[in-house]
C-alpha positions as CSV (number, residue, x, y, z in Angstrom):
1,P,114.0,116.0,83.9
2,T,111.5,114.9,86.6
3,H,114.0,113.0,88.7
4,V,116.4,116.0,88.7
5,L,113.6,118.2,89.8
6,R,112.7,115.8,92.6
7,K,116.3,115.6,93.7
8,E,116.5,119.4,93.9
9,E,113.2,119.5,95.7
10,F,114.4,117.1,98.5
11,S,117.9,118.6,98.8
12,S,116.5,122.2,99.2
13,P,115.9,123.3,102.8
14,G,112.2,124.3,102.2
15,H,111.3,120.9,100.8
16,G,108.6,120.5,103.5
17,K,106.8,123.6,102.4
18,L,107.1,122.4,98.8
19,K,105.6,119.0,99.7
20,E,102.7,120.8,101.5
21,E,102.0,122.9,98.4
22,L,102.0,119.8,96.2
23,A,99.7,118.0,98.7
24,S,97.2,120.9,98.6
25,K,97.2,121.0,94.8
26,N,96.5,117.3,94.3
27,I,96.3,114.0,96.3
28,P,99.9,112.9,96.9
29,S,99.1,109.1,97.1
30,S,97.6,109.0,93.6
31,K,100.5,111.1,92.2
32,S,103.2,108.9,93.7
33,S,101.6,105.7,92.7
34,E,101.0,107.1,89.2
35,S,104.7,108.0,88.8
36,K,105.8,104.6,90.2
37,T,103.6,102.8,87.6
38,M,105.1,105.0,84.8
39,L,108.6,104.2,86.1
40,I,107.9,100.4,86.2
41,A,106.3,100.5,82.7
42,F,109.4,102.4,81.4
43,L,111.8,99.9,83.0
44,V,109.9,96.9,81.5
45,A,109.8,98.5,78.1
46,F,113.5,99.3,78.3
47,L,114.4,95.7,79.4
48,I,112.3,94.3,76.5
49,L,114.2,96.6,74.1
50,V,117.5,95.5,75.5
51,A,116.5,91.9,75.2
52,I,115.5,92.3,71.6
53,F,118.7,94.1,70.7
54,A,120.8,91.5,72.5
55,T,119.0,88.8,70.5
56,F,119.6,90.5,67.2
57,Y,123.3,91.1,68.2
58,V,123.8,87.4,69.0
59,V,121.9,86.3,65.8
60,F,124.0,88.7,63.7
61,F,127.3,87.3,65.0
62,M,126.2,83.7,65.0
63,F,125.2,83.7,61.3
């Protein structure tokens, strides 16, 4: 749901005000880097899962 919220936030006309409010609540740099790290970790985990499933798929059809 976070990416949908972010999309709405940027598409809305008052996104500048929203950004200012977020900045006043917490440090934006740490927030953005934190979300980026989470996204990278999620992507890596997803790729590993895909690789494992692909391997099982191949092994299942080979034998």
